[in-house]
Structures are given as structure tokens and as C-alpha cells.
C-alpha positions as CSV (number, residue, x, y, z in Angstrom):
1,M,-22.6,14.6,-12.3
2,Q,-25.4,12.9,-10.6
3,D,-26.3,9.8,-8.4
4,V,-22.7,9.3,-7.6
5,S,-22.0,6.8,-4.7
6,L,-18.4,5.9,-4.1
7,G,-16.0,5.5,-1.3
8,F,-12.2,6.2,-1.4
9,Y,-9.8,4.6,0.5
10,A,-6.1,4.7,1.5
11,K,-3.4,3.4,-0.8
12,Q,-6.0,3.5,-3.7
13,K,-4.6,5.2,-6.8
14,I,-7.5,6.2,-8.8
15,G,-7.3,7.6,-12.2
16,I,-10.1,10.2,-13.0
17,V,-10.8,10.0,-16.9
18,G,-13.5,11.3,-19.0
19,K,-14.0,13.8,-21.9
20,N,-13.0,17.6,-21.3
21,G,-16.0,19.2,-19.6
22,S,-17.3,16.0,-18.1
23,G,-16.7,17.2,-14.5
24,K,-13.3,15.8,-13.5
25,T,-12.0,19.1,-12.3
26,S,-15.3,19.9,-10.6
27,L,-15.0,16.6,-8.6
28,F,-11.6,17.9,-7.3
29,L,-13.2,21.4,-6.2
30,L,-16.0,19.4,-4.5
31,L,-13.6,17.5,-2.4
32,L,-11.6,20.5,-1.7
33,G,-14.8,22.2,-0.3
34,E,-14.6,24.8,-3.1
35,L,-17.9,23.6,-4.7
36,Q,-21.2,22.5,-3.0
37,Q,-23.2,19.5,-4.2
38,N,-26.8,20.1,-5.1
39,S,-27.9,16.9,-3.3
40,G,-26.5,14.0,-1.3
41,E,-23.5,14.1,1.1
42,V,-19.8,14.3,0.7
43,S,-18.2,12.9,4.0
44,I,-14.5,13.5,4.8
45,P,-13.2,12.8,8.1
46,S,-11.6,15.9,9.7
47,S,-8.3,14.1,10.4
48,V,-7.7,13.7,6.7
49,T,-5.3,15.9,5.0
50,I,-6.0,16.7,1.5
51,V,-3.2,18.2,-0.7
52,T,-3.5,19.5,-4.2
53,V,-1.2,21.5,-6.5
54,E,-1.5,25.3,-6.3
55,Q,-2.2,26.7,-9.6
56,E,-1.2,30.4,-8.9
57,L,2.4,31.0,-9.8
58,S,4.5,32.6,-6.8
59,S,6.4,35.8,-7.3
60,S,8.4,35.1,-4.0
61,T,11.9,36.3,-3.7
62,Q,13.1,33.4,-1.3
63,P,15.2,30.5,-2.7
64,A,13.1,27.8,-4.5
65,I,14.2,25.1,-2.0
66,E,12.9,27.1,1.1
67,Y,9.6,28.0,-0.9
68,V,9.0,24.3,-1.2
69,I,9.7,23.5,2.5
70,D,7.6,26.4,3.6
71,A,4.6,24.3,2.4
72,D,4.8,22.3,5.5
73,T,3.5,24.9,7.9
74,H,3.6,22.5,10.9
75,L,7.3,21.8,10.3
76,R,8.1,25.6,10.0
77,K,6.1,26.4,13.4
78,M,8.2,23.7,15.3
79,E,11.4,25.2,13.7
80,Q,10.5,28.8,14.8
81,E,9.6,27.2,18.4
82,L,13.0,25.5,18.6
83,Q,14.8,28.7,17.8
84,H,12.9,30.6,20.4
85,A,13.7,27.7,23.0
86,E,17.3,27.6,22.1
87,A,17.6,31.5,22.3
88,T,16.0,31.4,25.8
89,N,17.9,28.2,26.9
90,D,14.7,26.3,27.6
91,G,16.1,22.7,27.9
92,N,12.9,20.9,28.4
93,K,11.3,22.6,25.4
94,I,14.2,22.0,23.4
95,A,14.3,18.2,24.2
96,S,10.5,18.0,23.5
97,L,11.0,19.8,20.0
98,Y,13.8,17.6,18.9
99,E,11.7,14.6,19.7
100,S,8.8,16.0,17.7
101,L,11.0,17.0,14.8
102,Q,12.4,13.4,14.7
103,N,8.9,12.0,14.6
104,I,8.1,14.0,11.4
105,D,11.6,13.5,9.8
106,G,12.1,17.2,10.2
107,F,15.9,17.2,10.3
108,T,16.0,16.0,6.8
109,A,13.5,18.5,5.3
110,T,16.2,20.2,3.1
111,A,17.4,17.0,1.8
112,R,14.0,15.6,1.1
113,A,12.9,18.9,-0.7
114,A,16.2,18.8,-2.7
115,K,15.6,15.3,-3.7
116,I,12.0,16.0,-5.0
117,L,13.3,19.1,-7.0
118,D,16.1,17.1,-8.5
119,G,13.5,14.5,-9.7
120,L,11.3,17.2,-11.2
121,G,14.3,18.5,-13.2
122,L,15.7,21.5,-11.3
123,S,19.5,21.8,-11.1
124,E,21.1,22.6,-7.8
125,E,21.8,26.1,-9.1
126,Q,17.9,26.7,-9.8
127,M,17.1,25.3,-6.2
128,T,18.9,28.2,-4.7
129,K,17.6,31.0,-7.0
130,P,14.9,33.4,-6.0
131,V,11.4,31.8,-7.1
132,N,10.7,34.9,-9.2
133,A,13.8,34.4,-11.2
134,L,12.6,31.1,-12.4
135,S,10.5,30.5,-15.6
136,G,6.8,29.9,-15.4
137,G,7.3,26.3,-16.2
138,L,9.8,25.9,-13.4
139,R,7.5,27.7,-11.1
140,M,4.8,25.3,-11.7
141,R,7.3,22.5,-11.0
142,L,7.8,24.1,-7.5
143,N,4.1,23.9,-6.9
144,I,4.1,20.3,-7.7
145,A,7.1,19.8,-5.5
146,R,5.2,21.6,-2.6
147,A,2.3,19.3,-2.9
148,L,4.6,16.2,-2.8
149,F,6.6,17.5,0.0
150,I,3.6,18.2,2.4
151,P,2.5,15.1,4.5
152,S,-0.8,14.2,3.3
153,A,-3.6,11.5,3.6
154,A,-5.0,12.2,0.2
155,L,-3.3,13.7,-2.9
156,L,-5.0,15.3,-5.7
157,L,-3.4,15.9,-9.0
158,D,-4.9,17.4,-12.0
159,E,-2.7,16.8,-15.3
160,P,0.6,17.0,-13.6
161,T,2.7,15.7,-16.5
162,N,1.6,18.8,-18.7
163,H,4.3,20.7,-17.0
164,L,6.9,18.1,-17.0
165,D,9.4,16.5,-19.7
166,L,9.9,12.8,-20.1
167,D,12.5,12.3,-17.6
168,A,10.5,14.2,-14.9
169,V,7.4,12.2,-15.7
170,I,9.4,8.9,-15.2
171,W,10.7,10.1,-11.9
172,L,7.0,11.2,-10.8
173,E,5.6,8.0,-11.8
174,K,8.1,6.2,-9.4
175,W,7.4,8.6,-6.6
176,L,3.5,8.2,-6.8
177,Q,3.9,4.4,-7.0
178,K,5.3,4.5,-3.4
179,Y,2.9,7.1,-2.2
180,S,0.8,5.5,0.8
181,G,-2.2,7.7,1.0
182,L,-5.2,8.0,-1.5
183,L,-4.2,9.3,-4.9
184,L,-6.8,11.0,-7.2
185,L,-5.0,11.6,-10.6
186,I,-6.7,13.3,-13.4
187,S,-4.6,12.6,-16.6
188,H,-4.8,12.0,-20.3
189,D,-1.6,10.2,-20.3
190,R,-2.4,6.5,-20.8
191,E,1.1,5.1,-20.0
192,F,1.1,7.2,-16.7
193,L,-2.2,6.0,-15.7
194,D,-1.1,2.2,-16.7
195,H,1.9,2.5,-14.4
196,I,0.1,4.2,-11.4
197,A,-3.5,3.6,-11.2
198,T,-5.2,0.6,-9.3
199,H,-8.7,1.8,-10.2
200,I,-10.1,4.0,-13.0
201,A,-13.2,6.3,-12.3
202,H,-14.7,7.1,-15.6
203,I,-17.2,10.0,-16.0
204,E,-19.6,9.8,-18.9
205,N,-23.1,11.3,-19.4
206,Q,-23.1,12.7,-15.9
207,Y,-22.4,9.4,-14.2
208,M,-19.2,8.0,-12.7
209,K,-18.3,4.3,-12.8
210,L,-15.4,2.9,-10.8
211,Y,-13.4,0.2,-12.8
212,T,-10.7,-2.1,-11.0
213,G,-7.3,-2.1,-12.7
214,N,-5.1,0.4,-14.6
215,Y,-6.2,2.2,-17.8
216,S,-5.4,-0.6,-20.2
217,S,-7.7,-2.8,-18.0
218,F,-10.5,-0.1,-18.3
219,E,-10.2,0.3,-21.9
220,K,-10.6,-3.6,-22.4
221,Q,-13.7,-3.6,-20.1
222,R,-15.3,-0.8,-21.9
223,A,-14.3,-2.0,-25.2
224,E,-16.0,-5.4,-24.5
225,N,-19.3,-3.5,-24.4
226,L,-18.8,-1.1,-27.3
227,A,-17.4,-3.6,-29.7
228,L,-20.7,-5.7,-29.7
229,Q,-22.3,-3.1,-31.9
230,Q,-21.9,-3.7,-35.6
231,K,-21.7,0.0,-36.5
232,Q,-18.9,0.6,-34.1
233,Y,-17.2,-2.6,-35.5
234,E,-17.3,-1.3,-38.9
235,K,-15.8,2.1,-38.0
236,Q,-13.0,0.1,-36.3
237,Q,-12.3,-1.7,-39.3
238,K,-12.0,1.3,-41.4
239,Q,-9.4,2.8,-39.2
240,V,-7.4,-0.5,-39.0
241,A,-7.5,-0.7,-42.9
242,H,-5.4,2.5,-43.1
243,I,-2.6,0.9,-41.1
244,E,-2.8,-2.3,-43.1
245,D,-2.6,-0.4,-46.3
246,F,0.7,1.2,-45.3
247,I,2.2,-2.3,-44.3
248,S,0.9,-3.9,-47.5
249,R,2.5,-0.9,-49.6
250,F,5.8,-0.8,-47.9
251,R,6.6,-4.2,-46.2
252,A,8.7,-5.2,-49.4
253,K,10.6,-1.9,-49.6
254,A,14.0,-2.3,-47.7
255,S,14.0,1.5,-47.0
256,K,10.6,1.3,-45.3
257,A,10.9,-2.1,-43.7
258,K,11.6,-0.8,-40.3
259,Q,8.5,1.6,-40.5
260,A,6.3,-1.3,-41.7
261,Q,7.4,-3.6,-38.8
262,S,6.6,-0.7,-36.4
263,R,3.0,-0.4,-37.9
264,I,2.5,-4.1,-37.5
265,K,3.3,-3.8,-33.8
266,A,1.1,-0.7,-33.6
267,L,-1.8,-2.6,-35.4
268,E,-1.7,-5.3,-32.9
269,K,-2.2,-2.7,-30.0
270,M,-4.8,-0.6,-31.9
271,Q,-7.1,-3.6,-32.6
272,L,-7.3,-4.1,-28.8
273,I,-7.9,-0.5,-27.6
274,M,-9.8,1.1,-30.7
275,P,-13.3,-0.1,-29.6
276,A,-12.9,1.8,-26.4
277,H,-12.6,5.1,-28.5
278,I,-14.9,4.3,-31.2
279,D,-17.5,6.9,-30.1
280,S,-14.7,9.6,-30.4
281,P,-15.7,12.7,-32.2
282,F,-12.2,13.1,-33.7
283,Y,-11.1,11.8,-37.0
284,F,-8.8,13.4,-39.6
285,E,-5.8,12.6,-41.9
286,F,-3.1,14.6,-43.5
287,K,-3.1,15.4,-47.1
288,E,-0.3,14.0,-49.4
289,P,2.5,16.5,-48.8
290,A,4.6,18.0,-51.7
291,G,8.2,18.7,-51.8
292,L,9.4,15.1,-50.6
293,F,13.0,15.2,-51.7
294,N,16.1,14.1,-49.8
295,P,17.5,15.4,-47.7
296,L,14.8,17.7,-46.2
297,I,17.1,19.3,-43.6
298,T,20.9,19.0,-43.0
299,F,23.0,20.1,-40.1
300,A,26.7,20.4,-40.8
301,N,28.9,21.0,-37.7
302,V,26.2,23.2,-36.1
303,A,26.7,25.1,-32.8
304,F,24.2,27.2,-30.9
305,G,24.5,29.3,-27.8
306,Y,22.8,32.3,-26.1
307,D,23.8,34.5,-23.3
308,E,27.5,33.2,-23.6
309,K,26.0,29.8,-22.8
310,L,26.6,27.1,-25.4
311,V,23.7,24.7,-25.8
312,L,24.7,22.5,-28.8
313,Q,27.9,22.1,-30.6
314,H,29.4,19.8,-33.3
315,V,25.9,18.7,-34.4
316,N,25.7,16.7,-37.6
317,F,22.2,15.6,-38.5
318,Q,20.1,14.8,-41.4
319,L,16.4,14.4,-41.7
320,N,14.9,12.6,-44.8
321,V,11.6,11.6,-45.9
322,G,9.8,9.2,-43.9
323,D,11.9,9.7,-40.8
324,R,10.0,9.4,-37.5
325,I,12.3,10.7,-34.7
326,G,11.7,11.2,-30.9
327,I,14.2,13.6,-29.2
328,L,15.2,12.4,-25.7
329,G,17.1,14.3,-22.9
330,R,16.8,16.0,-19.6
331,N,15.1,19.3,-18.9
332,G,17.3,22.2,-20.3
333,A,19.5,19.9,-22.4
334,G,18.4,21.5,-25.6
335,K,15.4,19.6,-27.1
336,S,13.2,22.6,-27.7
337,T,16.3,24.6,-29.1
338,F,17.1,21.7,-31.5
339,I,13.4,21.8,-32.7
340,K,13.6,25.7,-33.1
341,L,16.7,25.3,-35.3
342,L,15.1,22.7,-37.4
343,A,12.1,25.2,-37.8
344,A,14.5,28.0,-38.7
345,E,13.1,30.0,-35.7
346,L,16.8,30.2,-34.5
347,V,20.0,30.9,-36.5
348,C,22.9,28.7,-35.7
349,S,26.0,30.5,-34.3
350,Q,28.4,28.2,-36.1
351,G,28.2,25.6,-39.0
352,E,25.4,25.5,-41.5
353,I,21.7,24.4,-41.5
354,I,20.4,23.6,-45.1
355,H,16.7,23.4,-45.7
356,N,15.5,21.9,-48.9
357,N,13.8,24.8,-50.8
358,K,10.6,22.7,-51.6
359,I,9.7,21.6,-48.1
360,K,6.8,22.9,-46.0
361,I,7.5,22.9,-42.3
362,G,4.5,22.3,-39.9
363,Y,5.6,23.5,-36.4
364,F,3.7,23.0,-33.3
365,T,4.7,24.2,-29.8
366,Q,2.6,25.6,-26.8
367,H,3.5,29.1,-28.1
368,T,1.6,28.2,-31.3
369,L,-1.6,28.6,-29.2
370,D,-0.6,32.2,-28.4
371,K,-0.6,33.1,-32.0
372,L,-4.2,32.4,-32.6
373,N,-6.3,35.5,-33.1
374,E,-8.6,35.7,-30.0
375,E,-11.4,37.5,-31.8
376,H,-11.6,35.2,-34.9
377,N,-13.3,31.7,-34.9
378,A,-12.2,28.5,-36.0
379,L,-13.6,28.8,-39.5
380,Q,-12.0,32.2,-39.9
381,H,-8.6,31.0,-39.0
382,L,-8.9,28.1,-41.6
383,Q,-10.1,30.4,-44.3
384,Q,-6.8,32.3,-44.3
385,F,-5.2,29.1,-45.6
386,A,-8.0,28.0,-47.9
387,L,-9.3,31.0,-49.8
388,N,-10.7,28.9,-52.7
389,E,-12.5,26.3,-50.6
390,T,-16.2,26.2,-49.9
391,E,-17.4,26.8,-46.5
392,L,-19.0,23.4,-46.3
393,T,-15.6,21.6,-47.1
394,L,-13.9,23.7,-44.3
395,R,-16.6,23.1,-41.8
396,K,-16.5,19.2,-42.6
397,F,-12.7,19.3,-42.0
398,L,-13.2,21.3,-38.7
399,G,-15.7,18.6,-37.6
400,G,-13.1,16.1,-37.5
401,F,-11.5,18.1,-34.8
402,D,-15.0,18.3,-33.0
403,F,-15.6,22.0,-34.0
404,V,-19.1,21.4,-35.1
405,G,-22.3,23.6,-35.4
406,N,-21.9,26.8,-33.5
407,M,-18.6,25.8,-32.0
408,A,-16.9,26.5,-35.5
409,L,-18.2,30.1,-35.1
410,M,-17.2,30.8,-31.5
411,P,-14.3,33.2,-31.0
412,V,-11.1,31.8,-29.9
413,K,-11.0,33.8,-26.7
414,N,-13.8,31.4,-25.3
415,F,-11.6,28.2,-26.0
416,S,-10.2,26.1,-23.5
417,G,-6.5,25.1,-23.8
418,G,-7.5,21.8,-25.2
419,E,-9.7,23.5,-27.8
420,K,-6.9,26.0,-28.8
421,A,-4.5,23.1,-29.3
422,R,-7.0,21.3,-31.5
423,L,-7.4,24.2,-33.6
424,A,-3.7,24.9,-34.0
425,L,-3.2,21.1,-35.0
426,A,-6.0,21.6,-37.4
427,L,-4.4,24.5,-39.2
428,I,-1.2,22.7,-39.4
429,I,-2.6,19.7,-40.9
430,W,-4.7,21.4,-43.4
431,Q,-1.5,23.0,-44.9
432,A,0.0,19.5,-45.7
433,P,3.4,19.9,-44.5
434,S,6.3,17.8,-45.7
435,V,8.1,18.1,-42.2
436,L,6.2,18.0,-38.9
437,L,8.1,19.4,-35.9
438,L,6.0,18.7,-32.6
439,D,7.2,20.0,-29.4
440,E,4.9,18.5,-26.7
441,P,1.7,18.2,-29.1
442,T,-0.4,16.4,-26.4
443,N,-0.5,19.0,-23.8
444,H,-4.3,20.0,-23.1
445,L,-5.5,17.1,-25.3
446,D,-7.7,14.5,-24.0
447,I,-7.2,10.8,-24.6
448,D,-9.6,10.4,-27.6
449,M,-7.8,13.4,-29.3
450,R,-4.4,11.9,-28.7
451,Q,-5.7,8.6,-30.2
452,A,-6.9,10.3,-33.3
453,L,-3.7,12.3,-33.7
454,V,-1.7,8.9,-33.3
455,L,-3.8,7.4,-36.0
456,A,-3.2,10.4,-38.4
457,L,0.5,10.3,-37.8
458,Q,0.9,6.7,-38.5
459,N,-0.5,7.3,-42.1
460,Y,1.6,10.5,-42.6
461,A,4.0,10.4,-45.5
462,G,6.3,13.2,-44.5
463,A,9.0,13.4,-41.7
464,V,8.2,13.7,-38.1
465,V,10.4,15.0,-35.2
466,V,8.8,15.1,-31.8
467,V,9.5,16.0,-28.2
468,S,7.0,14.5,-26.0
469,H,6.4,13.1,-22.5
470,D,3.5,11.1,-23.8
471,R,5.1,7.6,-24.2
472,F,2.1,6.1,-26.0
473,L,2.4,8.6,-28.7
474,L,6.1,8.1,-28.9
475,D,5.8,4.2,-29.0
476,Q,3.1,4.3,-31.7
477,V,4.7,6.9,-33.8
478,V,8.6,7.0,-33.5
479,D,10.9,4.7,-35.3
480,D,14.2,6.3,-34.1
481,Y,15.4,8.2,-31.0
482,Y,18.1,10.7,-30.8
483,L,19.5,11.8,-27.4
484,I,20.6,15.3,-26.5
485,A,23.3,15.2,-23.9
486,Q,26.5,17.0,-23.1
487,Q,25.8,19.8,-25.7
488,N,25.4,17.1,-28.6
489,I,22.9,15.0,-30.4
490,I,23.5,11.3,-31.2
491,Q,21.2,8.5,-32.2
492,F,20.1,6.5,-29.2
493,D,20.3,2.7,-29.9
494,G,17.2,1.6,-28.2
495,N,13.6,2.1,-27.3
496,L,11.7,3.9,-24.4
497,Q,12.2,1.1,-22.1
498,D,15.8,1.2,-22.6
499,Y,15.9,5.0,-21.9
500,H,13.9,4.3,-18.9
501,S,16.5,1.7,-17.8
502,L,19.2,4.1,-18.6
503,L,17.7,6.9,-16.3
504,L,17.3,4.3,-13.5
505,S,20.9,3.1,-13.8
506,K,22.3,6.6,-13.3
507,K,23.4,6.8,-9.6
508,H,22.3,10.1,-8.0
509,E,24.9,12.3,-7.0
510,P,23.9,13.8,-3.6
511,T,23.6,17.6,-3.5
512,S,25.4,19.7,-0.8
513,A,22.0,20.1,1.0
514,E,21.4,16.4,1.2
515,T,25.0,15.8,2.4
516,A,24.5,18.4,5.2
517,E,21.2,17.0,6.2
518,K,22.6,13.5,6.5
519,K,25.4,15.0,8.9
520,Q,22.8,16.6,10.9
521,R,20.4,13.5,11.1
522,A,23.3,11.4,12.3
523,K,23.2,13.3,15.5
524,H,19.7,12.1,16.3
525,T,19.8,8.4,15.2
526,H,19.9,5.6,17.7
527,V,20.5,1.8,17.3
528,L,17.2,-0.4,17.3
529,T,17.0,-2.6,20.4
530,A,16.6,-6.4,19.9
531,E,13.0,-6.3,21.2
532,K,11.9,-3.4,19.0
533,K,13.5,-5.3,15.9
534,K,11.4,-8.4,17.0
535,Q,8.2,-6.4,17.3
536,I,8.9,-4.7,13.9
537,S,9.6,-8.0,12.2
538,T,6.3,-9.6,13.5
539,K,4.2,-6.5,12.5
540,K,5.7,-6.6,9.0
541,Q,4.8,-10.2,8.7
542,H,1.2,-9.7,9.7
543,I,1.1,-6.6,7.3
544,K,2.3,-9.0,4.5
545,N,-0.4,-11.6,5.2
546,L,-3.1,-8.9,5.1
547,E,-1.9,-7.6,1.7
548,K,-2.0,-11.1,0.3
549,K,-5.7,-11.3,1.5
550,L,-6.4,-8.0,0.1
551,A,-4.9,-8.9,-3.4
552,T,-7.1,-12.0,-3.3
553,L,-10.3,-10.1,-2.5
554,Q,-9.4,-7.4,-5.1
555,K,-9.2,-10.2,-7.8
556,E,-12.4,-11.6,-6.6
557,I,-14.1,-8.3,-7.1
558,A,-12.6,-7.8,-10.5
559,D,-13.8,-11.4,-11.6
560,L,-17.3,-10.5,-10.3
561,D,-17.2,-7.3,-12.2
562,K,-16.5,-9.2,-15.6
563,E,-19.2,-11.6,-14.7
564,L,-21.7,-8.8,-14.1
565,I,-20.6,-7.1,-17.6
566,A,-21.1,-10.6,-19.3
567,L,-24.5,-11.1,-17.7
568,S,-25.7,-7.5,-18.5
569,C,-24.6,-7.8,-22.1
570,S,-26.2,-11.3,-22.7
571,T,-29.1,-11.2,-25.0
572,T,-31.0,-13.4,-22.7
573,K,-30.8,-11.6,-19.4
574,N,-30.8,-13.7,-16.3
575,N,-31.9,-11.2,-13.5
576,L,-31.6,-13.8,-10.7
577,A,-28.0,-14.4,-11.7
578,I,-27.4,-10.8,-11.9
579,K,-28.7,-10.3,-8.4
580,N,-26.8,-13.2,-6.9
581,V,-23.6,-11.9,-8.5
582,T,-24.4,-8.3,-7.2
583,I,-24.9,-9.6,-3.7
584,K,-21.8,-11.6,-3.6
585,R,-19.8,-8.6,-4.9
586,S,-21.2,-6.4,-2.2
587,Q,-20.2,-9.0,0.4
588,T,-16.8,-9.3,-1.0
589,L,-16.3,-5.6,-1.1
590,K,-17.3,-5.2,2.5
591,A,-14.8,-7.9,3.4
592,Y,-12.1,-6.0,1.4
593,Q,-13.0,-2.7,3.2
594,K,-12.6,-4.5,6.7
595,Y,-9.4,-6.1,5.9
596,E,-8.2,-2.7,4.4
597,Q,-9.0,-1.0,7.8
598,T,-7.2,-3.5,9.6
599,W,-4.1,-3.0,7.3
600,L,-4.4,0.7,7.9
601,E,-4.3,0.3,11.7
602,E,-1.4,-2.1,11.4
603,M,0.6,0.3,9.2
604,Q,0.2,3.1,11.7
605,H,1.2,0.7,14.5
606,L,4.4,-0.1,12.4
607,E,5.1,3.5,11.9
608,N,4.7,4.2,15.7
609,L,7.3,1.4,16.3
610,H,9.7,3.0,13.8
611,T,9.1,6.4,15.3
612,E,9.9,5.2,18.9
613,T,13.3,3.8,17.8
614,L,14.4,7.2,16.4
């Protein structure tokens, strides 16, 4: 990146987006002091605590919940000092430490850690297990929990949803919405960004530009520029035509009416967002699959378990041609197990699974990447499935996955996680499967590649079963949802919003750790005085007025940005008008920053008032 001049402020939630390799992670390393800029200045006040997720997985033998609490070294230090003071019967020191622990909410540390771990999908049993007894995926969740547990002024998250299932993603989304510090979030999950981001920082051609609003707002603003070009418009219409063709062919068929209606809704959204991805290097489509005969796969009273633990039982299920099924359920409920049974990678312990002998299954999981030959290149991998095809044909196909030029001849060992995922998908798509089983297919894929995958799946004629935390993919591809719960799988009568509401409606049962902490905290709680209540009420009203003013100024800035875009894109540029709008935007931004600083000071005062009453 070059010539980047940006200021980040508290309570901003900024999504960092851009193609793989554009410099998103380098920006984080720069802010963390692990990289040095070639020119210019990076200024971070010494009082600002920046927290990010550790990438190294721990092999600690301590309980998982204690490992999370250990992340707050300041808390642990005070706890040790309190133990020493109590051992030496130092009354003054004990009183002082009790007050300090109250100020940082130290007496509820175990309950707060348990709540975070529960939200991230760990059971109470897993919270008490040694860290090294947990899977790599769960240990990564522990690292995320540690980052959320530590008090911070700024939180840097790099693709946090890659390690989570849908339930945990929805919980994390709610947690981040309430986070009061500065959030910098690298993510390729558009729905996640839409529900969290107040700004989008887009990195392109070594420059970074900050947009006001969420990801959908960014797409719209960027699309307004890109859609002006005729060549881009023509490419968009070609992609739209694929969806329209499906609608026209199947609208009148009763068996396809639901899918056709789904495509109509998808088309409405595609027409709005596609221009923002018109310069994407990815474009591919599925071949017409063979072996499309119903039923494709049948489960008859199926049960499965391992290590004397029953995972699924009494499962009756049928997969037919054209089915587009999304699998829902909590972490550990059996979603991946069900996919493996469909793929015949596992054998049921009871009942019968019947596969149509003419079907061809395409199965994608994160373990698929491990099966790639590290020494072979993309072309050699594809040639294994296309012995009679010319190199030109194969390289043209690989080009749709952005394996162009020398990239198609580079050994897989030099590939990033995203490049390996693209190659694995390319190999599956080339083989024209009649059944697609996708277990978290969008992990490591950037937004442009996810967009291309969605377009290809919408025109795919076979059956799809998908487990994913990517709500955009699910919304655009899935027609029916099945929920795995209580060791069975049943059709879920609703959409993702209904599932979201279901999760929120479930009352959280407090863990034993939370119950114990509530009792401990009760010993240190005092009643607010009438005077303090009045002060807090007055302060809250002042803060509310400031937030209204900030919202007004933020809208003014967004309107001025739109005006600048319109003036810049005009065929008859009015430089004087551009200058005047730029000056006005600068003045408005300064006013916004001034009010924001006042808001920060008032929030600190309010926090101090609350602390004094504990």
C-alpha cells in the first residue's frame, strides 16, 4: 500500500476488504508493530491496548476456561497479590485489592469467560478439559475467546468466522455489535460485515479508500462507478441471463416452482451487487451431470455413533434431483457426520443407506485440501481427470479459477489456503458430479470467488447439500433447510432469519461457573445512592444527545461522499464544485471528530460513575 492517510476512532467498526494478497494482513502487522512502514508515520497512543487473535495453537495442560482467563495478565496479577495479602493478613492491602478487582469486574471473570466460550460453541465439559485434549478447531476458538476476554481499546480480527459454525458466527456478530472500542475486521463474509461494519476500508491497486456504511453500501457505491462502463454492463447481463434462463425454463413446472421463485429473488439481489464484482477474475460453470435419477440417496432408519457415543439415530431422509439443502445445527450436533454418511465416507451402524448406482458424488471439505499433491501443479492435478483433453482446454478452464499463466504451473506447496480451496473446487466441478456435498466450502475464499461459486451453483442441475456459516451463500443457493438436533435430522420449516430468531429465543441456562460467580459478586454489590442515580441519568441523556449529533454528521459525510462520486464521474467535470464539496466534507469530518472526542470523554465519566457505585 502507498499514500494511505487515515484515522481510526473508538466505536468505529471497520471492515477491511480487498483481493487476497492486497495487503490486509500486512496492515494488521503494521498496527501491531510487527512490520515497519517504508515511509510516513503510524501514530498509536501508548495508552491504547490493541488485541488480536493468537495464531499459534496452545498445547497447555490447564483447563480451557483457565487458559482463557490467563489472557488478562493484569487480572491474574491482582489475584496473586490478593492471595498473598490474605495469606499475610494484610487488611489494608486486601481492601485495596478488593476495590481494584471490583473496578475491572474481576469477581465475575470465570462467568464472563464461560459465557464467551458457550457462545463460541464449547460445552461445559469442554471448558473444563485440558487445552491439549481439544481439537485444533476448538483450540482456535479458545484463542478467539482470549481476544474477546481481554479488555481492549482496539480489536483486530482476521477472518474469525473461518473457524466457526453458523451458530457461533451469529453469537460473535451480536458480541461485536456491542463492542465499544475500535474494531478492525478482515472478512470475506458479506453478511457478517453487513451486520457489524460502520465503515469499509477497501484496498485496491496498493491504495486504501474508506467508505461510510456497511458492505452492501460499499458495493453499491463502488458499483455506481463500475457499472458506467459498457463492457462491464455487457458482462453483467451475460451472467444475469443464466439465472433468467433457469427461471424461464422451470417457472411453469410444479416440481421446480419453488426453485424458480428462489432464483427470481436471487436475480433481484444479483442485479444490484454484480457490478461491484464485474472485474472479478473468476468465472466457471458446471457441466451437465449424468446419472440424474430419483432417488439419488436414501436413508432408512439410519443410526451412527463412535466411541460408544450415539451421534444420529432414526434418520429417514431422501435426496432427489434438484434438491438444494442447507444443514443447520449447533457445533458437535453431527452436521459433518451426516455429510460423511451421504458421501459414503462413513458406514452407518444401524439401518440402510442406499446410493443410486449411477450417481457421481462431488465432496468438498477442508480435508480435501490435504489430499492435493504438494509437488504437482494445478494443470497436472486436472490432467488426472481429463486424459483426452488438450492442454489449451484445461488451461482455459483453470483460468476461470484465476490459475492463469505461470500460476497454473506452480507447485501446490507454494499455494495459499485460498488457492488450494479454489483448485479443489475446480477439480470437483470438472468431474460433473450429480450430487454436491459441501462442508464449509467458502473458508479461505475471497468475496469475488464466493460470488462466482454462488452463480455457478444457481445454474447447477444436480442436488446440493451444504453446511456453511456463509449466510449469503445459503440465502442464494438453498431452497430447504434441515436441522440436526437431539440425534436426529428433521426438515426446518423456515429460512435463516427464522433460525436466527430460534437461536435468540432459547434461554441461556447458566453454567455452574456463572452461578458461583453470581454468588461471589453479590458479596461486593452496593445500592446506588439517589445522588449517583441522578448524575448517571443526566450523563446518559447528554451522551444520547451527542450520539444523535454524531449520527446526523455521519449522514452528512455519507451524502457528501455520494455528491463527490457523482461530480467525479460526470462527463463535464466541475472542478470548483468538487473543491467546495471537498472543503465542506473536511469541515464536517472535523466537527464529527470533535463531537466524537467529547462523546468518548463522557462515556469515560459515565463508566467512572458506575465504578464508584460498586
